[in-house]
N, C-alpha and C positions, 0 to 999 in steps of 0.2 A: 535742833538738828540731833536726830536720834544717834545713840551710841552705835558704833561700828568698830569692828576689830581691826580695820584699816587705820582710822583717826585715831582711835582709842580715848574718844572723850564724847560728853553729850552736853549741848547748849539749850538753854530755854531762856526766854526773855518775859519778865513780868512787868505788868503797868501797875505803878505804886499808886497810893492814895495822894502823896504829894504831887503828883502829876508828871513825874519822869518815869524812864523805862529803866529797869534793872536786869543787866544780862547775867546770868548764871551759868558756870561751867564747872563739870566733874568729869574726873577720868583718870587716867594713868598719873601719877605723880611727875614723873620727868616730862609728860606733855603739857600738863597744866604749867610747872614752874618755867618752862621755856617761854610761854606767852605772857608772863607776869614782870612788871615793872615795878610794882609796889608790893608791900606786905603789910597786913592787919597785926598790930601789936597791943600789948595792953596801955600803952602810951599814945596810940593811935596808928594812922597810916604812915609808914616810913617806905624809904627807896630800898628796893631789893638789890642790895650790894652783894659783893663777893662773900662776905663774912655771912650775912643773912642766907645764901645760897647754900653754903656749907653747913650751916645748922640744920636747915631743912632737908638736905641730902642725907646727915648723919641720923636725923629723926626717923626718916623714911626707911633707912636701912636698918636700924634698930628693931623697927616693927617688923619688917620683913623677915628678919632672921628668926623671929619667932613662929615663921610660917603662917603670919596672917597677911590677908589680902589688903593693900592700902590704896586709898582713892584720895586724890587731891581735889581741892575746891578753890574757886576763885570768882570774884564778880567784878562788873564794871558798870558805873552809873554812865548811860548813854547819853550823848549830846541832846540838845532841845530839838534838834531836827528829827529825832527818832521817837515819835509819840506813838500811842496806842494805834493811831490812824495810819501810821507808816506801813507801806506793803512790805513787811518782812519776807524775805525769801531765803530758803535753805539751800537750793540748788541754782546758781551758785550763790554763796552768802552775800548779802548786801548790806553788811552792817560790820563793826570792828570786832575783831577778835584777838587783837594784841593789846599790850599795855594794860593788862588785867591787874587786880589786887589780889593776891594770894591771901585767901582766908584760913586754910589749915588743912589737915590731914583727918581721915576716917579710916580705922582698921577694922576688918571685919575677921571674925575666927569662923573658918569653914573645915572642922576638923575632917580627916578621911575614916571612912568606917572602919570599926575594929577589924573587920575580917581581911582588909586590903594587905598588911604586911604579911601574914600567913599565905594568902594567895600569890604575892609575888615571889616569896620562897619557893613556893610549890611550882612556879612557872621556872624559874631558875634550875631547880632541881629535874624538871622535865626537859630542860634543854631548851626552853621558850625564853628569849630576850624580851624585856619590858623596856621600850624607850618612851618616855615622857615628852609630849609635845602640848605645850600650854601657853596662854597668852598672860599668865602672871609675869611679875617681875623676877627676874633671874635670882635675886636672893631669895625670894619666897619660894620659888620652884625648888631652889636646891634645898631649902629646909625640908618642905614636903616630902620631896625624893627621898631625903635621908630617913624621915619619919617612917615612910612606908617600906623600906627597903632596896627601893631603885638604886639609891647610891650606897654603897656599902663599904668603898673604899676611904682611907682618910684623906688622901691627896686628891683634890679636887680642881681641874684646870677651868679657869672663869674665862671664856674667850667673848669678850664684849665687843670687838671689832674685828674686822679681817686681819689686821697685823698680827694677832696672836695666832691665828690658824696658819698664817704663812711661816712663821717661827718654829712651829712644832716640826720635829723630825719625822720623816716619812716611815720610820722602822716600826715593827710591831713590837718590839721588847721595850721600846720607850713607853708606849701606853699600856703595859702590862701593870696591873694592880693601881690604876687611875680611872677616875671617872672626868667626865667634861661637861660644862654647863655652857650652852652656846646660846648667844643673844640673836635676835632676829635680825638685828642690824648686820651682825657678821654673817649670818646664813645668807643675806640678801646679795652679799658681795662676793659670795663663794661660787666657784664653777663646779660643773658636775665631778670633775675629778677630785677636787678638794672634799666634797661632800662625800664621794665614795671611800675616800682614804679615812675620814672621821668615822665612818660607819663600820668600816671593815677593822679598825685597829682597836677601838674603844668598845667594850662591853658594856658599859653603864654611861649613859648618854641621858642629858636633858637638854631639849629646846624651848627657850623661853622667849616672852613676847613675840611669838610667831603670827602670822597672817595665813588667811586660807590658802593662798597660792603657795606659801612656803610648806604647809602641811602636805599637800598634794606633791610637792617637790622631794619631800623627805619620803614619802610612800615610793615614789618613782625611784629613788636612789637605792632602797632596800631591795626592790624588785630587780635592779640591774645587777646586784650581788648574787641573784639566784636564790633570794629569801622568800619564803610564803609569808605575806603580810596581812595581818588582821588590825583593823582601825576601829576604835570606838569613837562615837561623837553623838551630839546631842541637839547641835544648832544647824541652822540653815547653811552657814559658812563650813560646815563639816562634810557637806553633801560630796563634792568634788572628791575629796580623799576617801569618803566611804564607796564611792562608786568605783574608784580606781583600785583600791584594794583588793586582794584575793578573796577576803572575807570582811565585808562591812559589817559592824555590828552597831546598831542605834538603839538609843535608851527608849524603852516603852512607856516610861512614866513622865520623865522631863522632856524627852525628844520631840523636836518638831516634825510636822508631817511630812516635810521636804527630804529631813534626813533619814526618816523611816523607810521613804519610797525608794531611796537611793541604797539603802542598806541591804544585805543578803539574809542578815538576822536581826531579831529585835529582843533586847534584853527586857524581860517583862518587870523584873524588880529593881533594875538600874544598879545592880549589885556587880563590880567586878569579880567578886569571889565566885558568882554562878558561872561565868565564862571557864573558869579554871575546872569546876565541877563538870562542865558539859566536855570539856578535852578530856577528862580522866574517863568518863562514860563513853565517850567516842573512842579512845584508845583500847578500852577493856573490850568493847564490842569488835574492834579490828582484829584484836589478838585472839578472841574465841572464835571468829570466822576463820583466821588463819589454821587454828587447831582443828576445827571442823573440817575444813578442806584437806588437811593432811591425813586426818583420820579416814575420810571418805575415800581418798586416793590409796591410801594403804590397804583398805579391806576389797576395793572395787577391781584394782589393777590386777591382782592374781585371777581374778575371776573373768576378767576380759581379754588377758593375753592368750589363753587356751582357743578361745573363740576366733581371734584374730590371725592365730596360727592355722587353725582349720580352714578359715576362708581364703587366706592369702598363700599359705604354703602347703595345703591340701593335707596338713597333718591330722590324723584321726583323734576327735575328742577322746581323752583318757577315760572319762566315765562311760561314754558310747561304747567303746571297746571292751570295756568290763563287762557291760551288761550283755554285749554279743556272745561273748565266751561262756557266760552262765548259760544262755539260751540254748547253745550248740551242746553243752554239757547235758 
């Protein structure tokens, strides 16, 4: 079963030399741990009790707080009926996917480009709000957002479920000088009014563990508030949001063909800072165009008005009258 942004895990089945088949699963740690009943330790396989689950959660959080992307791994020795001749099917799965053995975590460091923090600051000074929408773990997303400057406030509200959203006061002063990190589970249970309230009140927002449908929902929410929305994306799942946005920007190097066809622009170097450079150049061109039009009107209007007065009001042209006087003299 290939990885998808909906299930957030990948499954592969391997025929071992000993004659049995081994199921291997990797994906989001919380999705993997939820399917495990045992854990692999130094002393062997043990039951996954509450204490072990707490240790795993704490280890995952510690890695995520460093801005690292964490993957969970698990396996399962299949029964004798699942041999290599067994007709395994992915849709729908016809093999066990529960009571797995948790094997461990693996963390990946994918640091943001050095130009991104400066680009985010330039966006903020230009009146552009940067909202982070990612499939990463909320703790990882918050760490990366703080590293690049998307989150600058000290106080961050973490909304992992709809109950946190419902307890937030509806007024703007409450959200002043506060950032918010919203889990995909909370976003799934929010209605349009609650989403609009979050988008309107908070200036620094991070959406984590989101699905493609939720990305589209966020774009629609920003547009309901009258915002002009630009979306960046590189995967097939980003295509609906790219197409719905006022400006869809696909990655030229890592972007899929579907995302590039759905976008309005293609970022050739996959660098977020290049978008800001393009915005600056576009605003400069627009400003120069306004100055050019103002100069043209200022010089041409005095020349046009006498001719309009001559045609509409039959007032003689000043230059023509002066020439006639010279000829009579």
